[in-house]
Structure formats: structure tokens, C-alpha cells
N, C-alpha and C positions, 0 to 999 in steps of 0.2 A: 192322628198323623198330621192333619192340616194345622192343628194347634202347634205341634212341634216345628213344622216348617215355618210358621209365622214367627215363632220365638227365635228361630235361627236367623230369619231375615232381619228382625229387630236388632239382634246381637251384631250382625254384620254391619248394618246401616249406622247404628248408634255408637256401639263400642269399638268396632273394628275400623270404621271409616271416620265418623264425626270426631270422636274423642282423640283418635290418633292423629288426624289432620290438625286438630287444635294444638296438640302437644308438639307436633313437628313444627308448626308455624311459630310457636313460642320459642322453640330452640333456635330456629333460623333467625328469628327476630333478634335474639341475644348475640349469637355468634356471627350472623351475617352483618349486623350493624357494626360489630367490632372490626370485621375485616374491611368494610367500606371506610371506616374512620381510622384505619391503620393502628388498631390497638388489639390487645390479646383477647379480651372478653373473659367470660366465666371459664376458669380452668383449674380451680384450686381444690374444690371439694372432692374427696376420695382419690385425688391424683397421686397421693403418696402412701397409699395403703400397703402395708407389708405384713407378712406372716411367715412363721417357720413351719407351720403345719402343711405337710405335702398335699393333703386333700383340699386345703383351702387356697393353695397357690394359684390354681386356675381362676378361682373366683376373684382373688386379689388382683390378678393380672387384668381381668375383665373390668374390674372397678377402676383401675388406674387408667385404662384406655377411655372408658366412659367419662371419668372425671376430667381427664385432660381435654376431652372434646366439649366439656361443659354440660353434658347430658344430666349428670347427677345434680349439679348445682341448679339447673333450670327446671327439671321435671320432678325432682324429689325435694330438695331443700327449700326452694321457693314455695312449693305447695304446702309443705309442713309448716313453714314460717307463717303463711297466710292463715292456715287453719288454727294455729295456736295463738294468733294475735287476738287482742281484745275486740269484741264486737261493739264498737262505739256507736251509740245512737244519740244525736243531738237533743238537747232539752227542748221541750215544747213542740215536738213533731209527732204526727200520727205513726206509732210504731208499726202498725199493721201495713200501712201503705209503704213505709220505709223498707220493710222486709219483702213486700210483694213486688216492688219495682224490679229488682234484679231478676227474679223469676220470670216476670212478664216480658222483660227485655230479651231474655235468653231462650226461654222455652219454645217460642215460635221458630227460632233458628234451627234447633234440633228437630222440631216437628217437621220442618220442611225437607229434611233428609229422607223422610218416609216415602216421598213420591219420586225420588231420583233413582232411575235404574242403574245398577252397578255392574251388570255383566249381561252377555247374551243368554237367551233361554237355554236351558239344558234339561235332559231327561234324567230322573232319579225316582226311585220308589214307584215306578210304573206310571209316572205322570210328568208333564212338562212344568218346570219350575222357573219362575221369573224372579230374579234377585232384586225385588222391589217390594217394599213393605206394603204400600198401597198403590195399586195399579189404577190410577185415576185417568179418565179420558181427558180431563182438563188440568193436567199436572202443572203446566206453566202458570195458569191462573192461581192455583193453590200456592205456588212459590211466591208469586207476586203479593198475594194476600198476606202470607206470613211475614214477609218483609215489611209490609205496611203496619201490621199489628204491633211489631216490636217497638215502634216509636212511642207507643203509650207507656211502656216501661221506662223509656228514657225520660219522657216528660214527667212521669210520676217521681222518678229519682231526683230530678232537678228541683221539683216543687217541694218534695218532702225533706230535702236537705236543709231547708230554712237558712240558705246561704246565697248571697248574691252571685257568687261565682257558679254555684250549681244551677241556679235559675237561668243565668245567661247561657250556660252550656246547653241546658235543655231547650231553651228557645232557639238557639242556633241549630241544634240537631233537628228540631221539628221543622224549622224553615228550610233547612238544607234537604231533608228527606222529601218534603213535599215538592220542592223545586225540581229535584232531580228524578223523582218518580214519574213525572210527566214525560220526560224524554225517554225514561226506561220503558214506560208502558207503551209508548208509540213504537219504540224499537222492537219490543216483543210482539206487537201487532204485525210489524213488518216480517218478523221471523215466521209467525203463524201463517201469514199470507203466502210466503214462499213455500213452506212445507205443506200447507193445506191441512194441518192437524194441530191439536192442542196436546196430544200425547207425546211425552218426552221419548218414550221407547220408539215410537214410529218416526220421530225426528232423527234418531240415531240410525234407524234402518234406511232412511232416505239418503244418508250420506255414505252408503256402502261403496260407491264408486268415486264420488267426488265430495270432498268436505265442504261444508257451508261457507267457510272463510273464502273459498275460491270465487263464489259468486255473490257474497254479501260482505265485502271487506269494510265498507263504510258503516254498515250496521254493527259489525263487530267492534270497530273503534269507538262508536258512540256508546254501545252497551258496556264496553270495558271501562270507559271514563265514568259514566254515571254509576256503574257498579262500585267503583272505588270510592265514589262520593257517598253512596249508600252505606258502605261499610265503615265510613268515617275514618278512613285511613289517609295518611299524608300523601299528597299535599292538600287533602280535603279534611284534615283533622281539626277544623275550627271548633267543634263542640268540646274538645278536650284541651286544646292548645295550652300546654303547661306553662308557657312563658307569659300567658295572659290570665288564664282561669284556673291555675293550679292543676286540677284534674278534670275540670268541666263538671258535667252533670253528676259524676260520682265522687266529687270531692269529699263529701261527708260519709263515705263508706269505707269500711276497714274489714280486715279479717276475711272470712269466707265469702261475705257478700261482695267485697271488692274482687275476690278471685273469680266469682261467678261472672261478673261483668267482663273481666279479662279473658276468661275462657270463651264466653260467647262471642267476643270480638274476633278471636282467632278461628272459632268454628265457622263464623260468617265468611271469613276469607276462604276457607275450604269449600263452603257451599257455593260461593260465587265462582271459584275455580271449576267446580263440578259443572255448573251451569254453562260456563263458556265452553268447556270441553264437549258437552253434549250438543249444544246448539251450533257450534262452528267447527269443531275439530273431530267430528266423527265418533265421539264417545270411545268405545272399545274397537272401532274399525281401524284397520291398518291399510295404507294405500297398496293397491295391486295384490291384495290378499283377501281370500274369502274363507271363513271358518268352515272346514270340511264337514262337520257334523254337529249335533247337539249334545255331544259327550261332555261330561262335567269337566274333563281336562281342558277343553277349549274355553269353557266358561271361566276357569281359573286364569287362563292366559289372557282372555279379554278383560277380566277384572284388573289384572296387573298393568295391562296396556292403558286402561282408563286411569289408574292411579298415577302412572308415570306422567301422563299429560297434566293431571291435576296438580301434582307436586311442582311441575314446571311453572304453572300459573301462580301457585302459592308463593314460590320463591320470587317470581317476577314482581308481584305486588309488594313484597317486602323490600326488594331492591329499589323500586320506585319510591317507596315511602322514605327510604334513607338517602335518596339521591336528590329529589326535587325539594325546593323550599316551599314552605306553607303559603297558600294564597292569602291575600287580604280578603276580608269578608265581602267587600264590594266586588272584588274580582271573582269570588266564588259565585255570587248571585248573577253577575253579568254573564259568566260562562254558561250557567244553567239556563237562564231565561233568554238571553240574546243570541247565543251561539248554538248550544246543543239542542234546545227545543225547536227552533226553526229548521235546523239541519235535519233532525229526526223526522219532522213533518214532510220536508222535501224528499227525503229518502223514501218515506212511505208512499208518497204520490208517484215517485218514479217506479217503484216495484209494483204498485197497483196498475199503472199503465202498462208495464211490461207483462203483467199477468193477463190483462184483458187482451193484449195483442197476441198472446200465445207464445211469448218469448221464454216463459218459464212454466214449469209444472204442467 
């Protein structure tokens, strides 16, 4: 029974949440950017499906709707096209390292979903079940560690591409992630100081009456900024900047390997949105409402409340990416080292003093 429950948790965390969030972000990226730029976007594939078969008419109608919305084009055609493309490997590069880099860049992102609680505890099969694959007491540290490990895949991809654009993209990504992880780490220490725990589930429980954003607004703004830089999204997309480096560190990747990088990037957007929701917006908690019991129905309600908040932050990140212009590289470094890092340190000192004086916790 315990094995079946664990398998069910993995299915929910990986396939139901991580992959669906990545797919949703991919679709919003395509159609959302089209709306922002006042163009139509993907809307052709399957949009004109017709059939005379009465049994297939509902299917054809559904396909026309999905095609018009760009879902078929984005989530089916693009994937099939990437899978069927030639897997090009440049001459004179280590093939094993070239193939390992996408896996090493993406696997830690999906692994991090294992420590994220998805819903309140509920009773089933005579036991209390927590919708969290791995209930770690130091879940925040594990998330931070996985984000740090993924940079090795990026660096390997840039080096193994045997291309100056790939190498420059990898160097940019490494410098950017190191620079912004300092401010991120200090901000997470501030969050841990306020909540008094490293357990993500306990952090959500601590926000039952008042969300974290209400008494940590500056911490949220800092973490939101550095998080977008960590995910390498615009206006922080210097490692990829197509106008300068073609595609950055994965310039020499094609086919399924390119798709893995693409999928990992959007899965990281979803993971970051989950982290913001849990740390600052109460997770599955609703203002002025307490879940009346540990029944599985309320766990489903909490799960969907959490997902609605996560979807909002996913869309917000994509809108920002298509709204703000890209920073210059010197501006990127100045923001990280001269503004966010000192600000995060002052923020930590403020909350430490507040904690010692008994103002919080």
C-alpha cells in the first residue's frame, strides 16, 4: 500500500503538475506573446477539421476549438516536429557530454518538485497522507541545491557545443546564476528566520491566518526578481539572447535534446511559481477560511486553490518577459551585485532585529 501511495504521489507531482505546468507555460508563451504584440499567433493546425461521420463530429468540433486556440500547434505539432528532427552533433565534440548536458540541466528541476507539498493532509486507507513525494525537514535547502546543480548542465552544454556563441552563453549563465543566487540565498534565510522552519509544509501552515506577503513584501520583491534571473527569463535572458548569441548555450542542439532544454525552462517557471505561492501566498490557504476536516474532498479543493495561484504567477512571468526589454550585461551584473545583494542583506538584518525584539514569531 505504501508503494502504491508513493507511486501516486510521483504521478501527481511529476506528470500532473510539473509536465502540465510546463505545457501550459509553453502555450501561454506562444499565444500570450501574440496578444501582447497584437498578432494572432498559432491558430492553424486542426482548426479546419471536418467530417461527415456523426460519431466523429464532436471530436472534430473539439479539435477545431483546440486548433483555433493554438493548443494543437503548440503542444502536439511542435513536439512531434522536434522529435522527428535530426539529432545533430557537431564534429569533434564529446558525444557523451553533449548528450548528458540537457539531462543534467533539466533533471534537478523535475527532482525539486518532489519536496513541494501540493495539498493539505487528508485521510485515506486508514492513514494520513501528505501529497508530497519526499517530506524533507529541509525542503527549502533541497530546492536551492537543485537550482544550483542545474548550472552544471548549462555549462557543459555551452562547452560541448564547440561554438563561440554556446560558450559565451554558458559563461553568461554561470556568472548570472552565481551572482543572483547570493541574493536568493539571503532572501531564503530571511524567510526561514521569519517562519522558524525549513519545512515547506510548516511554512504553509504558518500562513493560515495571514499570508507571508503581508509582512515580508520586500523579501517577496527581491526573491521574485532573483528568481526570474535564475530561470533565465526576459529581461534576464542574456544567456540565450537570440539577437546576440543565436540561442546561447544550446545553439548546437537540435531535435529532442533542444526540446528537453525548452521543457526544462518552462518547468522551472512552474517550480518558481510554486515556491512563491508556498512562501508568500499561503499555498492552498484561503483568506478567512479554514478547511473543516482532513477529508480528501478538501485536499482536492486545496490542490486547485494552489494551482490557481501558481498559474497566475506563471502567466505573470511570461507577461513580464514579453513586456520589458532585455538588460545590458553590465546592467544585469550591477543589479545583482550593487542593488539586490545589499538590499537582501539589509532586509535580513531588519528581520533579525525584529525577531530578537519579539516583533515576529
